[in-house]
PyMOL Python script that loads the backbone (N, CA, C, O; Angstrom):
from pymol import cmd

cmd.read_pdbstr("""\
ATOM      1  N   UNK A   1     -77.124 -51.003   7.165  1.00  0.00           N
ATOM      2  CA  UNK A   1     -76.055 -51.746   7.832  1.00  0.00           C
ATOM      3  C   UNK A   1     -75.929 -53.122   7.184  1.00  0.00           C
ATOM      4  O   UNK A   1     -76.923 -53.819   6.979  1.00  0.00           O
ATOM      5  N   UNK A   2     -74.739 -53.486   6.876  1.00  0.00           N
ATOM      6  CA  UNK A   2     -74.465 -54.795   6.296  1.00  0.00           C
ATOM      7  C   UNK A   2     -74.386 -55.810   7.430  1.00  0.00           C
ATOM      8  O   UNK A   2     -73.574 -55.670   8.344  1.00  0.00           O
ATOM      9  N   UNK A   3     -75.218 -56.811   7.364  1.00  0.00           N
ATOM     10  CA  UNK A   3     -75.269 -57.763   8.466  1.00  0.00           C
ATOM     11  C   UNK A   3     -74.122 -58.757   8.406  1.00  0.00           C
ATOM     12  O   UNK A   3     -73.563 -59.033   7.345  1.00  0.00           O
ATOM     13  N   UNK A   4     -73.793 -59.279   9.564  1.00  0.00           N
ATOM     14  CA  UNK A   4     -72.752 -60.309   9.639  1.00  0.00           C
ATOM     15  C   UNK A   4     -73.172 -61.544   8.855  1.00  0.00           C
ATOM     16  O   UNK A   4     -72.331 -62.231   8.274  1.00  0.00           O
ATOM     17  N   UNK A   5     -74.476 -61.827   8.838  1.00  0.00           N
ATOM     18  CA  UNK A   5     -74.934 -63.017   8.109  1.00  0.00           C
ATOM     19  C   UNK A   5     -74.698 -62.874   6.614  1.00  0.00           C
ATOM     20  O   UNK A   5     -74.371 -63.855   5.945  1.00  0.00           O
ATOM     21  N   UNK A   6     -74.860 -61.660   6.075  1.00  0.00           N
ATOM     22  CA  UNK A   6     -74.609 -61.446   4.648  1.00  0.00           C
ATOM     23  C   UNK A   6     -73.134 -61.649   4.328  1.00  0.00           C
ATOM     24  O   UNK A   6     -72.790 -62.246   3.308  1.00  0.00           O
ATOM     25  N   UNK A   7     -72.278 -61.158   5.192  1.00  0.00           N
ATOM     26  CA  UNK A   7     -70.841 -61.359   4.998  1.00  0.00           C
ATOM     27  C   UNK A   7     -70.491 -62.839   5.082  1.00  0.00           C
ATOM     28  O   UNK A   7     -69.633 -63.319   4.341  1.00  0.00           O
ATOM     29  N   UNK A   8     -71.151 -63.562   5.979  1.00  0.00           N
ATOM     30  CA  UNK A   8     -70.892 -64.995   6.116  1.00  0.00           C
ATOM     31  C   UNK A   8     -71.348 -65.751   4.875  1.00  0.00           C
ATOM     32  O   UNK A   8     -70.653 -66.650   4.401  1.00  0.00           O
ATOM     33  N   UNK A   9     -72.514 -65.388   4.348  1.00  0.00           N
ATOM     34  CA  UNK A   9     -73.005 -66.024   3.113  1.00  0.00           C
ATOM     35  C   UNK A   9     -71.996 -65.821   1.994  1.00  0.00           C
ATOM     36  O   UNK A   9     -71.711 -66.748   1.236  1.00  0.00           O
ATOM     37  N   UNK A  10     -71.456 -64.618   1.888  1.00  0.00           N
ATOM     38  CA  UNK A  10     -70.472 -64.327   0.836  1.00  0.00           C
ATOM     39  C   UNK A  10     -69.217 -65.172   1.020  1.00  0.00           C
ATOM     40  O   UNK A  10     -68.665 -65.689   0.048  1.00  0.00           O
ATOM     41  N   UNK A  11     -68.763 -65.314   2.273  1.00  0.00           N
ATOM     42  CA  UNK A  11     -67.559 -66.118   2.544  1.00  0.00           C
ATOM     43  C   UNK A  11     -67.767 -67.589   2.199  1.00  0.00           C
ATOM     44  O   UNK A  11     -66.845 -68.255   1.728  1.00  0.00           O
ATOM     45  N   UNK A  12     -68.965 -68.092   2.431  1.00  0.00           N
ATOM     46  CA  UNK A  12     -69.234 -69.521   2.255  1.00  0.00           C
ATOM     47  C   UNK A  12     -69.672 -69.882   0.834  1.00  0.00           C
ATOM     48  O   UNK A  12     -69.844 -71.062   0.528  1.00  0.00           O
ATOM     49  N   UNK A  13     -69.852 -68.907  -0.022  1.00  0.00           N
ATOM     50  CA  UNK A  13     -70.307 -69.171  -1.386  1.00  0.00           C
ATOM     51  C   UNK A  13     -69.139 -69.031  -2.345  1.00  0.00           C
ATOM     52  O   UNK A  13     -68.401 -68.048  -2.281  1.00  0.00           O
ATOM     53  N   UNK A  14     -68.961 -69.996  -3.231  1.00  0.00           N
ATOM     54  CA  UNK A  14     -67.870 -69.887  -4.205  1.00  0.00           C
ATOM     55  C   UNK A  14     -67.992 -68.596  -5.015  1.00  0.00           C
ATOM     56  O   UNK A  14     -69.089 -68.188  -5.396  1.00  0.00           O
ATOM     57  N   UNK A  15     -66.864 -67.972  -5.266  1.00  0.00           N
ATOM     58  CA  UNK A  15     -66.859 -66.693  -5.992  1.00  0.00           C
ATOM     59  C   UNK A  15     -67.459 -66.801  -7.389  1.00  0.00           C
ATOM     60  O   UNK A  15     -67.986 -65.819  -7.912  1.00  0.00           O
ATOM     61  N   UNK A  16     -67.387 -67.963  -7.989  1.00  0.00           N
ATOM     62  CA  UNK A  16     -67.931 -68.122  -9.338  1.00  0.00           C
ATOM     63  C   UNK A  16     -69.463 -68.136  -9.332  1.00  0.00           C
ATOM     64  O   UNK A  16     -70.092 -68.005 -10.382  1.00  0.00           O
ATOM     65  N   UNK A  17     -70.048 -68.292  -8.167  1.00  0.00           N
ATOM     66  CA  UNK A  17     -71.506 -68.379  -8.069  1.00  0.00           C
ATOM     67  C   UNK A  17     -72.098 -66.991  -7.817  1.00  0.00           C
ATOM     68  O   UNK A  17     -71.689 -66.282  -6.898  1.00  0.00           O
ATOM     69  N   UNK A  18     -73.055 -66.628  -8.642  1.00  0.00           N
ATOM     70  CA  UNK A  18     -73.740 -65.346  -8.482  1.00  0.00           C
ATOM     71  C   UNK A  18     -74.788 -65.495  -7.382  1.00  0.00           C
ATOM     72  O   UNK A  18     -75.509 -66.491  -7.328  1.00  0.00           O
ATOM     73  N   UNK A  19     -74.863 -64.500  -6.513  1.00  0.00           N
ATOM     74  CA  UNK A  19     -75.857 -64.497  -5.443  1.00  0.00           C
ATOM     75  C   UNK A  19     -76.935 -63.471  -5.763  1.00  0.00           C
ATOM     76  O   UNK A  19     -76.638 -62.300  -6.000  1.00  0.00           O
ATOM     77  N   UNK A  20     -78.172 -63.911  -5.767  1.00  0.00           N
ATOM     78  CA  UNK A  20     -79.311 -63.019  -5.953  1.00  0.00           C
ATOM     79  C   UNK A  20     -80.019 -62.926  -4.609  1.00  0.00           C
ATOM     80  O   UNK A  20     -80.564 -63.914  -4.117  1.00  0.00           O
ATOM     81  N   UNK A  21     -80.008 -61.748  -4.023  1.00  0.00           N
ATOM     82  CA  UNK A  21     -80.563 -61.521  -2.697  1.00  0.00           C
ATOM     83  C   UNK A  21     -81.808 -60.655  -2.835  1.00  0.00           C
ATOM     84  O   UNK A  21     -81.798 -59.662  -3.562  1.00  0.00           O
ATOM     85  N   UNK A  22     -82.877 -61.026  -2.142  1.00  0.00           N
ATOM     86  CA  UNK A  22     -84.107 -60.235  -2.168  1.00  0.00           C
ATOM     87  C   UNK A  22     -84.350 -59.674  -0.769  1.00  0.00           C
ATOM     88  O   UNK A  22     -85.015 -60.305   0.053  1.00  0.00           O
ATOM     89  N   UNK A  23     -83.805 -58.476  -0.501  1.00  0.00           N
ATOM     90  CA  UNK A  23     -84.079 -57.839   0.786  1.00  0.00           C
ATOM     91  C   UNK A  23     -85.359 -57.016   0.704  1.00  0.00           C
ATOM     92  O   UNK A  23     -85.831 -56.691  -0.385  1.00  0.00           O
ATOM     93  N   UNK A  24     -85.911 -56.686   1.862  1.00  0.00           N
ATOM     94  CA  UNK A  24     -87.053 -55.777   1.840  1.00  0.00           C
ATOM     95  C   UNK A  24     -86.561 -54.391   1.435  1.00  0.00           C
ATOM     96  O   UNK A  24     -85.372 -54.199   1.183  1.00  0.00           O
ATOM     97  N   UNK A  25     -87.445 -53.459   1.375  1.00  0.00           N
ATOM     98  CA  UNK A  25     -87.116 -52.159   0.816  1.00  0.00           C
ATOM     99  C   UNK A  25     -86.646 -51.157   1.870  1.00  0.00           C
ATOM    100  O   UNK A  25     -86.737 -49.950   1.645  1.00  0.00           O
ATOM    101  N   UNK A  26     -86.151 -51.623   3.003  1.00  0.00           N
ATOM    102  CA  UNK A  26     -85.680 -50.723   4.056  1.00  0.00           C
ATOM    103  C   UNK A  26     -84.483 -49.908   3.588  1.00  0.00           C
ATOM    104  O   UNK A  26     -83.652 -50.393   2.820  1.00  0.00           O
ATOM    105  N   UNK A  27     -84.403 -48.686   4.050  1.00  0.00           N
ATOM    106  CA  UNK A  27     -83.289 -47.827   3.678  1.00  0.00           C
ATOM    107  C   UNK A  27     -81.961 -48.365   4.201  1.00  0.00           C
ATOM    108  O   UNK A  27     -80.905 -48.007   3.679  1.00  0.00           O
ATOM    109  N   UNK A  28     -81.997 -49.217   5.221  1.00  0.00           N
ATOM    110  CA  UNK A  28     -80.765 -49.804   5.767  1.00  0.00           C
ATOM    111  C   UNK A  28     -80.029 -50.630   4.720  1.00  0.00           C
ATOM    112  O   UNK A  28     -78.816 -50.816   4.824  1.00  0.00           O
ATOM    113  N   UNK A  29     -80.743 -51.129   3.712  1.00  0.00           N
ATOM    114  CA  UNK A  29     -80.115 -51.929   2.664  1.00  0.00           C
ATOM    115  C   UNK A  29     -79.546 -51.065   1.540  1.00  0.00           C
ATOM    116  O   UNK A  29     -79.019 -51.582   0.556  1.00  0.00           O
ATOM    117  N   UNK A  30     -79.656 -49.745   1.695  1.00  0.00           N
ATOM    118  CA  UNK A  30     -79.209 -48.841   0.635  1.00  0.00           C
ATOM    119  C   UNK A  30     -78.194 -47.829   1.151  1.00  0.00           C
ATOM    120  O   UNK A  30     -77.985 -46.791   0.524  1.00  0.00           O
ATOM    121  N   UNK A  31     -77.574 -48.110   2.263  1.00  0.00           N
ATOM    122  CA  UNK A  31     -76.610 -47.182   2.855  1.00  0.00           C
ATOM    123  C   UNK A  31     -75.319 -47.162   2.043  1.00  0.00           C
ATOM    124  O   UNK A  31     -75.075 -48.069   1.248  1.00  0.00           O
ATOM    125  N   UNK A  32     -74.491 -46.138   2.235  1.00  0.00           N
ATOM    126  CA  UNK A  32     -73.196 -46.093   1.548  1.00  0.00           C
ATOM    127  C   UNK A  32     -72.336 -47.328   1.855  1.00  0.00           C
ATOM    128  O   UNK A  32     -71.618 -47.817   0.982  1.00  0.00           O
ATOM    129  N   UNK A  33     -72.410 -47.827   3.086  1.00  0.00           N
ATOM    130  CA  UNK A  33     -71.646 -49.026   3.453  1.00  0.00           C
ATOM    131  C   UNK A  33     -72.069 -50.221   2.606  1.00  0.00           C
ATOM    132  O   UNK A  33     -71.226 -50.973   2.118  1.00  0.00           O
ATOM    133  N   UNK A  34     -73.377 -50.393   2.436  1.00  0.00           N
ATOM    134  CA  UNK A  34     -73.891 -51.521   1.643  1.00  0.00           C
ATOM    135  C   UNK A  34     -73.533 -51.336   0.173  1.00  0.00           C
ATOM    136  O   UNK A  34     -73.113 -52.286  -0.488  1.00  0.00           O
ATOM    137  N   UNK A  35     -73.698 -50.122  -0.340  1.00  0.00           N
ATOM    138  CA  UNK A  35     -73.343 -49.869  -1.746  1.00  0.00           C
ATOM    139  C   UNK A  35     -71.875 -50.158  -2.015  1.00  0.00           C
ATOM    140  O   UNK A  35     -71.523 -50.747  -3.037  1.00  0.00           O
ATOM    141  N   UNK A  36     -71.029 -49.739  -1.095  1.00  0.00           N
ATOM    142  CA  UNK A  36     -69.589 -49.981  -1.240  1.00  0.00           C
ATOM    143  C   UNK A  36     -69.298 -51.483  -1.234  1.00  0.00           C
ATOM    144  O   UNK A  36     -68.482 -51.964  -2.020  1.00  0.00           O
ATOM    145  N   UNK A  37     -69.961 -52.212  -0.353  1.00  0.00           N
ATOM    146  CA  UNK A  37     -69.762 -53.657  -0.266  1.00  0.00           C
ATOM    147  C   UNK A  37     -70.237 -54.329  -1.552  1.00  0.00           C
ATOM    148  O   UNK A  37     -69.573 -55.231  -2.063  1.00  0.00           O
ATOM    149  N   UNK A  38     -71.381 -53.893  -2.076  1.00  0.00           N
ATOM    150  CA  UNK A  38     -71.883 -54.459  -3.328  1.00  0.00           C
ATOM    151  C   UNK A  38     -70.934 -54.179  -4.487  1.00  0.00           C
ATOM    152  O   UNK A  38     -70.753 -55.034  -5.355  1.00  0.00           O
ATOM    153  N   UNK A  39     -70.333 -53.012  -4.514  1.00  0.00           N
ATOM    154  CA  UNK A  39     -69.347 -52.696  -5.556  1.00  0.00           C
ATOM    155  C   UNK A  39     -68.129 -53.617  -5.459  1.00  0.00           C
ATOM    156  O   UNK A  39     -67.557 -54.006  -6.477  1.00  0.00           O
ATOM    157  N   UNK A  40     -67.738 -53.962  -4.239  1.00  0.00           N
ATOM    158  CA  UNK A  40     -66.595 -54.854  -4.029  1.00  0.00           C
ATOM    159  C   UNK A  40     -66.962 -56.317  -4.276  1.00  0.00           C
ATOM    160  O   UNK A  40     -66.079 -57.168  -4.387  1.00  0.00           O
ATOM    161  N   UNK A  41     -68.253 -56.609  -4.361  1.00  0.00           N
ATOM    162  CA  UNK A  41     -68.745 -57.965  -4.598  1.00  0.00           C
ATOM    163  C   UNK A  41     -69.705 -57.941  -5.787  1.00  0.00           C
ATOM    164  O   UNK A  41     -70.915 -58.076  -5.604  1.00  0.00           O
ATOM    165  N   UNK A  42     -69.181 -57.772  -7.002  1.00  0.00           N
ATOM    166  CA  UNK A  42     -70.049 -57.597  -8.173  1.00  0.00           C
ATOM    167  C   UNK A  42     -70.883 -58.822  -8.527  1.00  0.00           C
ATOM    168  O   UNK A  42     -71.792 -58.731  -9.352  1.00  0.00           O
ATOM    169  N   UNK A  43     -70.589 -59.957  -7.921  1.00  0.00           N
ATOM    170  CA  UNK A  43     -71.385 -61.162  -8.183  1.00  0.00           C
ATOM    171  C   UNK A  43     -72.559 -61.286  -7.214  1.00  0.00           C
ATOM    172  O   UNK A  43     -73.260 -62.298  -7.221  1.00  0.00           O
ATOM    173  N   UNK A  44     -72.778 -60.272  -6.385  1.00  0.00           N
ATOM    174  CA  UNK A  44     -73.921 -60.229  -5.483  1.00  0.00           C
ATOM    175  C   UNK A  44     -74.873 -59.157  -6.001  1.00  0.00           C
ATOM    176  O   UNK A  44     -74.474 -58.014  -6.221  1.00  0.00           O
ATOM    177  N   UNK A  45     -76.123 -59.532  -6.191  1.00  0.00           N
ATOM    178  CA  UNK A  45     -77.117 -58.606  -6.731  1.00  0.00           C
ATOM    179  C   UNK A  45     -78.302 -58.529  -5.785  1.00  0.00           C
ATOM    180  O   UNK A  45     -78.865 -59.552  -5.396  1.00  0.00           O
ATOM    181  N   UNK A  46     -78.674 -57.321  -5.420  1.00  0.00           N
ATOM    182  CA  UNK A  46     -79.864 -57.100  -4.610  1.00  0.00           C
ATOM    183  C   UNK A  46     -81.037 -56.798  -5.531  1.00  0.00           C
ATOM    184  O   UNK A  46     -80.923 -55.977  -6.440  1.00  0.00           O
ATOM    185  N   UNK A  47     -82.154 -57.454  -5.298  1.00  0.00           N
ATOM    186  CA  UNK A  47     -83.415 -57.186  -5.984  1.00  0.00           C
ATOM    187  C   UNK A  47     -84.418 -56.865  -4.885  1.00  0.00           C
ATOM    188  O   UNK A  47     -84.854 -57.760  -4.161  1.00  0.00           O
ATOM    189  N   UNK A  48     -84.786 -55.601  -4.756  1.00  0.00           N
ATOM    190  CA  UNK A  48     -85.624 -55.169  -3.651  1.00  0.00           C
ATOM    191  C   UNK A  48     -87.091 -55.518  -3.885  1.00  0.00           C
ATOM    192  O   UNK A  48     -87.578 -55.508  -5.015  1.00  0.00           O
ATOM    193  N   UNK A  49     -87.775 -55.825  -2.798  1.00  0.00           N
ATOM    194  CA  UNK A  49     -89.208 -56.073  -2.895  1.00  0.00           C
ATOM    195  C   UNK A  49     -89.906 -54.755  -3.218  1.00  0.00           C
ATOM    196  O   UNK A  49     -89.412 -53.684  -2.865  1.00  0.00           O
ATOM    197  N   UNK A  50     -91.049 -54.833  -3.883  1.00  0.00           N
ATOM    198  CA  UNK A  50     -91.803 -53.602  -4.144  1.00  0.00           C
ATOM    199  C   UNK A  50     -92.236 -52.972  -2.818  1.00  0.00           C
ATOM    200  O   UNK A  50     -92.462 -53.685  -1.840  1.00  0.00           O
ATOM    201  N   UNK A  51     -92.353 -51.655  -2.778  1.00  0.00           N
ATOM    202  CA  UNK A  51     -92.747 -51.008  -1.528  1.00  0.00           C
ATOM    203  C   UNK A  51     -94.072 -51.517  -0.972  1.00  0.00           C
ATOM    204  O   UNK A  51     -94.227 -51.620   0.245  1.00  0.00           O
ATOM    205  N   UNK A  52     -95.025 -51.835  -1.836  1.00  0.00           N
ATOM    206  CA  UNK A  52     -96.329 -52.302  -1.341  1.00  0.00           C
ATOM    207  C   UNK A  52     -96.261 -53.735  -0.842  1.00  0.00           C
ATOM    208  O   UNK A  52     -96.973 -54.102   0.093  1.00  0.00           O
ATOM    209  N   UNK A  53     -95.416 -54.541  -1.453  1.00  0.00           N
ATOM    210  CA  UNK A  53     -95.220 -55.944  -1.087  1.00  0.00           C
ATOM    211  C   UNK A  53     -96.499 -56.777  -1.102  1.00  0.00           C
ATOM    212  O   UNK A  53     -96.581 -57.793  -0.412  1.00  0.00           O
ATOM    213  N   UNK A  54     -97.492 -56.362  -1.877  1.00  0.00           N
ATOM    214  CA  UNK A  54     -98.716 -57.158  -1.950  1.00  0.00           C
ATOM    215  C   UNK A  54     -98.443 -58.530  -2.553  1.00  0.00           C
ATOM    216  O   UNK A  54     -99.124 -59.503  -2.230  1.00  0.00           O
ATOM    217  N   UNK A  55     -97.438 -58.607  -3.435  1.00  0.00           N
ATOM    218  CA  UNK A  55     -97.089 -59.900  -4.022  1.00  0.00           C
ATOM    219  C   UNK A  55     -96.616 -60.857  -2.937  1.00  0.00           C
ATOM    220  O   UNK A  55     -96.862 -62.061  -3.019  1.00  0.00           O
ATOM    221  N   UNK A  56     -95.935 -60.328  -1.915  1.00  0.00           N
ATOM    222  CA  UNK A  56     -95.436 -61.171  -0.831  1.00  0.00           C
ATOM    223  C   UNK A  56     -96.591 -61.769  -0.048  1.00  0.00           C
ATOM    224  O   UNK A  56     -96.517 -62.921   0.378  1.00  0.00           O
ATOM    225  N   UNK A  57     -97.654 -61.008   0.146  1.00  0.00           N
ATOM    226  CA  UNK A  57     -98.832 -61.536   0.832  1.00  0.00           C
ATOM    227  C   UNK A  57     -99.438 -62.692   0.039  1.00  0.00           C
ATOM    228  O   UNK A  57     -99.903 -63.674   0.618  1.00  0.00           O
ATOM    229  N   UNK A  58     -99.430 -62.571  -1.289  1.00  0.00           N
ATOM    230  CA  UNK A  58     -99.949 -63.658  -2.128  1.00  0.00           C
ATOM    231  C   UNK A  58     -99.077 -64.905  -2.006  1.00  0.00           C
ATOM    232  O   UNK A  58     -99.601 -66.017  -1.942  1.00  0.00           O
ATOM    233  N   UNK A  59     -97.766 -64.738  -1.974  1.00  0.00           N
ATOM    234  CA  UNK A  59     -96.849 -65.875  -1.825  1.00  0.00           C
ATOM    235  C   UNK A  59     -97.068 -66.548  -0.476  1.00  0.00           C
ATOM    236  O   UNK A  59     -97.137 -67.775  -0.399  1.00  0.00           O
ATOM    237  N   UNK A  60     -97.178 -65.760   0.583  1.00  0.00           N
ATOM    238  CA  UNK A  60     -97.417 -66.337   1.912  1.00  0.00           C
ATOM    239  C   UNK A  60     -98.744 -67.082   1.947  1.00  0.00           C
ATOM    240  O   UNK A  60     -98.848 -68.136   2.575  1.00  0.00           O
ATOM    241  N   UNK A  61     -99.767 -66.537   1.272  1.00  0.00           N
ATOM    242  CA  UNK A  61    -101.069 -67.218   1.210  1.00  0.00           C
ATOM    243  C   UNK A  61    -100.969 -68.553   0.492  1.00  0.00           C
ATOM    244  O   UNK A  61    -101.586 -69.534   0.906  1.00  0.00           O
ATOM    245  N   UNK A  62    -100.190 -68.592  -0.590  1.00  0.00           N
ATOM    246  CA  UNK A  62    -100.034 -69.832  -1.332  1.00  0.00           C
ATOM    247  C   UNK A  62     -99.366 -70.894  -0.466  1.00  0.00           C
ATOM    248  O   UNK A  62     -99.806 -72.044  -0.440  1.00  0.00           O
ATOM    249  N   UNK A  63     -98.298 -70.509   0.248  1.00  0.00           N
ATOM    250  CA  UNK A  63     -97.617 -71.467   1.106  1.00  0.00           C
ATOM    251  C   UNK A  63     -98.496 -71.898   2.271  1.00  0.00           C
ATOM    252  O   UNK A  63     -98.386 -73.032   2.738  1.00  0.00           O
ATOM    253  N   UNK A  64     -99.364 -71.017   2.747  1.00  0.00           N
ATOM    254  CA  UNK A  64    -100.303 -71.390   3.809  1.00  0.00           C
ATOM    255  C   UNK A  64    -101.262 -72.468   3.294  1.00  0.00           C
ATOM    256  O   UNK A  64    -101.574 -73.419   4.009  1.00  0.00           O
ATOM    257  N   UNK A  65    -101.729 -72.313   2.047  1.00  0.00           N
ATOM    258  CA  UNK A  65    -102.595 -73.337   1.456  1.00  0.00           C
ATOM    259  C   UNK A  65    -101.855 -74.667   1.307  1.00  0.00           C
ATOM    260  O   UNK A  65    -102.401 -75.728   1.612  1.00  0.00           O
ATOM    261  N   UNK A  66    -100.612 -74.600   0.837  1.00  0.00           N
ATOM    262  CA  UNK A  66     -99.807 -75.814   0.701  1.00  0.00           C
ATOM    263  C   UNK A  66     -99.690 -76.530   2.042  1.00  0.00           C
ATOM    264  O   UNK A  66     -99.835 -77.750   2.127  1.00  0.00           O
ATOM    265  N   UNK A  67     -99.427 -75.756   3.077  1.00  0.00           N
ATOM    266  CA  UNK A  67     -99.296 -76.357   4.402  1.00  0.00           C
ATOM    267  C   UNK A  67    -100.616 -76.982   4.859  1.00  0.00           C
ATOM    268  O   UNK A  67    -100.638 -78.127   5.313  1.00  0.00           O
ATOM    269  N   UNK A  68    -101.718 -76.228   4.740  1.00  0.00           N
ATOM    270  CA  UNK A  68    -103.018 -76.732   5.208  1.00  0.00           C
ATOM    271  C   UNK A  68    -103.489 -77.948   4.417  1.00  0.00           C
ATOM    272  O   UNK A  68    -103.966 -78.924   4.996  1.00  0.00           O
ATOM    273  N   UNK A  69    -103.354 -77.885   3.102  1.00  0.00           N
ATOM    274  CA  UNK A  69    -103.925 -78.936   2.251  1.00  0.00           C
ATOM    275  C   UNK A  69    -103.040 -80.167   2.089  1.00  0.00           C
ATOM    276  O   UNK A  69    -103.540 -81.264   1.841  1.00  0.00           O
ATOM    277  N   UNK A  70    -101.735 -79.992   2.229  1.00  0.00           N
ATOM    278  CA  UNK A  70    -100.844 -81.118   1.930  1.00  0.00           C
ATOM    279  C   UNK A  70     -99.913 -81.484   3.080  1.00  0.00           C
ATOM    280  O   UNK A  70     -99.818 -82.652   3.457  1.00  0.00           O
ATOM    281  N   UNK A  71     -99.243 -80.515   3.625  1.00  0.00           N
ATOM    282  CA  UNK A  71     -98.160 -80.818   4.557  1.00  0.00           C
ATOM    283  C   UNK A  71     -98.633 -81.123   5.975  1.00  0.00           C
ATOM    284  O   UNK A  71     -98.079 -81.989   6.652  1.00  0.00           O
ATOM    285  N   UNK A  72     -99.654 -80.410   6.414  1.00  0.00           N
ATOM    286  CA  UNK A  72    -100.137 -80.593   7.785  1.00  0.00           C
ATOM    287  C   UNK A  72    -100.651 -82.023   7.972  1.00  0.00           C
ATOM    288  O   UNK A  72    -101.551 -82.468   7.260  1.00  0.00           O
ATOM    289  N   UNK A  73    -100.086 -82.708   8.903  1.00  0.00           N
ATOM    290  CA  UNK A  73    -100.430 -84.102   9.230  1.00  0.00           C
ATOM    291  C   UNK A  73    -100.129 -85.073   8.096  1.00  0.00           C
ATOM    292  O   UNK A  73    -100.588 -86.215   8.119  1.00  0.00           O
ATOM    293  N   UNK A  74     -99.366 -84.629   7.108  1.00  0.00           N
ATOM    294  CA  UNK A  74     -98.996 -85.523   6.020  1.00  0.00           C
ATOM    295  C   UNK A  74     -97.932 -86.509   6.471  1.00  0.00           C
ATOM    296  O   UNK A  74     -97.125 -86.214   7.353  1.00  0.00           O
ATOM    297  N   UNK A  75     -97.941 -87.670   5.863  1.00  0.00           N
ATOM    298  CA  UNK A  75     -96.939 -88.694   6.138  1.00  0.00           C
ATOM    299  C   UNK A  75     -96.192 -88.936   4.834  1.00  0.00           C
ATOM    300  O   UNK A  75     -96.780 -89.320   3.823  1.00  0.00           O
ATOM    301  N   UNK A  76     -94.902 -88.708   4.879  1.00  0.00           N
ATOM    302  CA  UNK A  76     -94.075 -88.852   3.685  1.00  0.00           C
ATOM    303  C   UNK A  76     -92.921 -89.783   4.028  1.00  0.00           C
ATOM    304  O   UNK A  76     -92.203 -89.554   5.002  1.00  0.00           O
ATOM    305  N   UNK A  77     -92.743 -90.817   3.243  1.00  0.00           N
ATOM    306  CA  UNK A  77     -91.719 -91.824   3.553  1.00  0.00           C
ATOM    307  C   UNK A  77     -90.353 -91.486   2.973  1.00  0.00           C
ATOM    308  O   UNK A  77     -89.357 -92.126   3.309  1.00  0.00           O
ATOM    309  N   UNK A  78     -90.304 -90.469   2.094  1.00  0.00           N
ATOM    310  CA  UNK A  78     -89.022 -90.074   1.519  1.00  0.00           C
ATOM    311  C   UNK A  78     -89.127 -88.654   0.975  1.00  0.00           C
ATOM    312  O   UNK A  78     -90.221 -88.124   0.784  1.00  0.00           O
ATOM    313  N   UNK A  79     -87.989 -88.062   0.735  1.00  0.00           N
ATOM    314  CA  UNK A  79     -87.954 -86.736   0.129  1.00  0.00           C
ATOM    315  C   UNK A  79     -88.531 -86.807  -1.286  1.00  0.00           C
ATOM    316  O   UNK A  79     -89.219 -85.888  -1.732  1.00  0.00           O
ATOM    317  N   UNK A  80     -88.248 -87.893  -1.978  1.00  0.00           N
ATOM    318  CA  UNK A  80     -88.768 -88.065  -3.337  1.00  0.00           C
ATOM    319  C   UNK A  80     -90.294 -88.082  -3.335  1.00  0.00           C
ATOM    320  O   UNK A  80     -90.925 -87.456  -4.186  1.00  0.00           O
ATOM    321  N   UNK A  81     -90.880 -88.790  -2.389  1.00  0.00           N
ATOM    322  CA  UNK A  81     -92.340 -88.833  -2.288  1.00  0.00           C
ATOM    323  C   UNK A  81     -92.900 -87.442  -1.975  1.00  0.00           C
ATOM    324  O   UNK A  81     -93.890 -87.021  -2.572  1.00  0.00           O
ATOM    325  N   UNK A  82     -92.271 -86.738  -1.049  1.00  0.00           N
ATOM    326  CA  UNK A  82     -92.712 -85.388  -0.706  1.00  0.00           C
ATOM    327  C   UNK A  82     -92.633 -84.478  -1.923  1.00  0.00           C
ATOM    328  O   UNK A  82     -93.565 -83.722  -2.201  1.00  0.00           O
ATOM    329  N   UNK A  83     -91.531 -84.550  -2.642  1.00  0.00           N
ATOM    330  CA  UNK A  83     -91.356 -83.720  -3.837  1.00  0.00           C
ATOM    331  C   UNK A  83     -92.441 -84.026  -4.869  1.00  0.00           C
ATOM    332  O   UNK A  83     -93.010 -83.111  -5.464  1.00  0.00           O
ATOM    333  N   UNK A  84     -92.721 -85.292  -5.078  1.00  0.00           N
ATOM    334  CA  UNK A  84     -93.733 -85.710  -6.045  1.00  0.00           C
ATOM    335  C   UNK A  84     -95.104 -85.161  -5.640  1.00  0.00           C
ATOM    336  O   UNK A  84     -95.836 -84.646  -6.484  1.00  0.00           O
ATOM    337  N   UNK A  85     -95.453 -85.267  -4.364  1.00  0.00           N
ATOM    338  CA  UNK A  85     -96.755 -84.788  -3.906  1.00  0.00           C
ATOM    339  C   UNK A  85     -96.868 -83.263  -4.007  1.00  0.00           C
ATOM    340  O   UNK A  85     -97.930 -82.734  -4.333  1.00  0.00           O
ATOM    341  N   UNK A  86     -95.781 -82.573  -3.729  1.00  0.00           N
ATOM    342  CA  UNK A  86     -95.803 -81.110  -3.887  1.00  0.00           C
ATOM    343  C   UNK A  86     -95.971 -80.740  -5.345  1.00  0.00           C
ATOM    344  O   UNK A  86     -96.723 -79.820  -5.668  1.00  0.00           O
ATOM    345  N   UNK A  87     -95.283 -81.441  -6.232  1.00  0.00           N
ATOM    346  CA  UNK A  87     -95.413 -81.159  -7.670  1.00  0.00           C
ATOM    347  C   UNK A  87     -96.832 -81.431  -8.138  1.00  0.00           C
ATOM    348  O   UNK A  87     -97.364 -80.676  -8.952  1.00  0.00           O
ATOM    349  N   UNK A  88     -97.458 -82.494  -7.641  1.00  0.00           N
ATOM    350  CA  UNK A  88     -98.856 -82.764  -7.989  1.00  0.00           C
ATOM    351  C   UNK A  88     -99.765 -81.673  -7.453  1.00  0.00           C
ATOM    352  O   UNK A  88    -100.713 -81.268  -8.126  1.00  0.00           O
ATOM    353  N   UNK A  89     -99.487 -81.194  -6.254  1.00  0.00           N
ATOM    354  CA  UNK A  89    -100.295 -80.128  -5.659  1.00  0.00           C
ATOM    355  C   UNK A  89    -100.211 -78.853  -6.522  1.00  0.00           C
ATOM    356  O   UNK A  89    -101.214 -78.180  -6.760  1.00  0.00           O
ATOM    357  N   UNK A  90     -99.014 -78.551  -6.972  1.00  0.00           N
ATOM    358  CA  UNK A  90     -98.820 -77.358  -7.811  1.00  0.00           C
ATOM    359  C   UNK A  90     -99.595 -77.505  -9.102  1.00  0.00           C
ATOM    360  O   UNK A  90     -99.564 -76.609  -9.945  1.00  0.00           O
TER     361      UNK A  90
END
""", "prot")
cmd.dss("prot")
cmd.show_as("cartoon", "prot")
cmd.util.cbc("prot")
cmd.orient("prot")
């Protein structure tokens, strides 16, 4: 089923901009309705997560470390300072 939010994203994004969407591997994202919509919107590309999704667990773990080590109880006086500290953390 094509969600209303996906249709809204398409409406709000300039047509010249390519959209790369990473949905999970549910069969709902591969229905004839979705395929037809993707054909009508050739600038939208779905890249499905691997069925095992072990890489996603690693990404979530990395962000958990970022939160625990840097963001939790952190005091940042500007977005620039936050960006700099995140880049140093990386």
